[in-house]
N, C-alpha and C positions, 0 to 999 in steps of 0.2 A: 494442555497442548503447548502453549508458550509460557514459560516461567523464567523470570529474571529476578536475581537476588543481589542486593547490595551493589548495584552498578554505580561506579564512580568515573568521572571524567574531568580532567583538568587541562586547560589551555594556558600555558605560561603560569602566571600566578593566580589565574581565575579558576576557581573550583565551580564548574558548571553543574555537575551532578554529584550529589553528596551521599550516595547510598540509596538508590531507588529500587523498589521491588514492584513487580506486576505479575499477574496471571491472566491469561486469556484462554477461554475454553473453546472447543470446536462449536461453530455455529453461533458465535457471540460477536456482537458489535460493541467495542469498548472505545470510548472517546476520552481524549486527554485535553483539558483546557487549562488556561492560565495566561497571565500577561506575557508580553514579549520579554524575552530574556530569562524566562523561568526554567528553560532547559528542555522544553517539550520536543522540539525538532532534533536536538542532539540525541536525546533518549531514543526517539524513533529510529534515527539513522544507525545508532548502535545496535538496536534490536534487529534491524534489517541487515546487519553486517556491512553496511556502507561505511561505517566508522568503527573504531575499536575502543573498548572501554579500558581504563587503566586498572580497574579492579572489578570483581563481580562475576557471577555465573549467568549464562544465558542458555536455556535448553528449549529446543523446539522438536516436538515429536520424539522425545527421549534422546535427542542428539545434542551434546554439548557443543553448540556452534561457536562459542568463544574459543574453543581449542582448535578449530579448523583454520587452515592457512592455504594460500595459493590457489591452485586449481581445484582442490577439494572444497574450499570455501566458495569459490565462484560457481561450481557445479551445484552445490547445495542451495545457494541463493537462487540460482536460475530455476531450479525445480520446485522449491518449496515456498518462495516468497514472491508475491506480486507487489508492484509499486504503482501508486497513483500520486502525482504531484500537482501543485497549483498550476504550473505551466506544463502543457501536455507532452512536450519533448518528442513530438512525432517527427520523423524524418521527412522533409518536404519533398524529396524526389521520389518517394515511394507512395503507392496507393494505400488506402485504408487497410485493405486485407493484407498487403505486404508488411505494413507496420505491425499489425497484429501477429503475423507469422514469425517475426524476427526472433523472439525468445525461444520459440519451438524449434526453429532451425539451429539456433545456437546450441540447444540441448541435444542436437543430433538426431532428432526424430525425422521420420520419413516425410519428404516434402509434401506429397499428396495428402497424407493424413493430417499434417499441420494445416494445410490450406483448407481442408474440409472442416476441421474443427474451428478455424478462424471464421469461416463463412457462417457456421452455425451460431457462434457467439455474436457476430455482428447482426445476424438476423434476429436473435433473441433480444438484442438491445435496440432493435428498430432501425437498423441500417442496411437492410437487405438490398436496397436500391442504391447504396452508396459505396459498395465494395471497391469499385475501381476509381473512385474520386481521390485526388490528392488532397492533403490537408488544407491547402489554400482555397479549395472549392467547398470546404465544409464549414458550418457555423461553429462557434465556440462550444456549444453544447454537444454537437456531433463529434467534434475533436475529442472532447473529454470522454465520450462513450467509446470511441476507438481506443483511447488510453485504458479504459476499464477492460475492454475485450483483450487488449494486449496483456494486462495484468493477470487475466484469467486463463490464458492460453495453455499454460503448463499445469493446470489444476493445482494451484498453490495451496498450501496448508493455511496460509494467512495472507491477506492483502493489507499492506501498510500505506496509509494515505496521509500526506502532509498538506494540509490546507486545500483539500480537493475542490472546494467551492469558491476558493479565493479569487478566481479569475472568471467567475460566472455571474450572470445577472440572476435576479431572485427566482425567476421562473425556471431557468436551467438548474439552479442550485436545488430547488425543490424536487425537480425531476431526478437529480442524482441521488438525493436522499431516499426517494422511493425506490430507486434502482438498488441501492444497497440493502434495503429491507427485503426486497424481492429475492435478491441473491442469497441472503441469509435464510429466508423462509423456504425457498425452493431447492437450494443446493447446499444448505448448511455451511455456507461460506463464512469464514471468520474475518473480522476487520479490526484493525487498530488504527484509529483516526486522531490526528492532531488537528485542532481547529479553533478558530476564534468565533465560529458561527454557532451561537447558542442553540438555535433550532436544530441544526445538524447534530450537535452533541446530544441533545435530549432524545433524539429518535432511536438511539441505540439501547443496549441492555444496561450499560453502566456508564457513568461519567466520573472520571478521576480528575483531581485538581492538583496541578503542580505549582509550586512557589519556591523561588530561590533554590532550585536544584533538588527539591524534596517533594515527594508525594504527600499531600496533606491528608489527614484523617478525615474520613467521611462522616 
């Protein structure tokens, strides 16, 4: 489903990625671990089309995403890739359900259909009674679940998560881990996760190790 070959990235004189490969199948949770500065987040952002590689090929659902530009790239990202970050990036002036709806509205889907789907996801994630609460009225764990629902709203091919438990306490981190497993098992949702959390990394199907801009042999 997701295939990247020989991805390279340089910032000035610093070679951050030195020819990195990866494959992620449908319904698979793949974690990338490594020390700070190994290139993990850079690689994830390039795979998610938030940054551009200097060299290499990236294919998602048989589409060469590294060749897309402008509106075509933005539209593809919106429809096929969901994002979860360490910080939830919820808009404070919008309610939980409105925050979840935003990617669906950007995609041009019908407002009522998007709202119905957002309500369903928030209910599945245990937030049925929090739909109209703004982020300030939600706990950290609840905010992260809203962010998960937002990532799911457009039925993405893959969710890319950058340190998703980094801002959570241990209990909420464990809850998020179990949620990822549930989404994989019940909905065949694919995940690519960058994390320093060894427990989160181990709960997936595979753990990959990066060091000095390279994926290390398993």
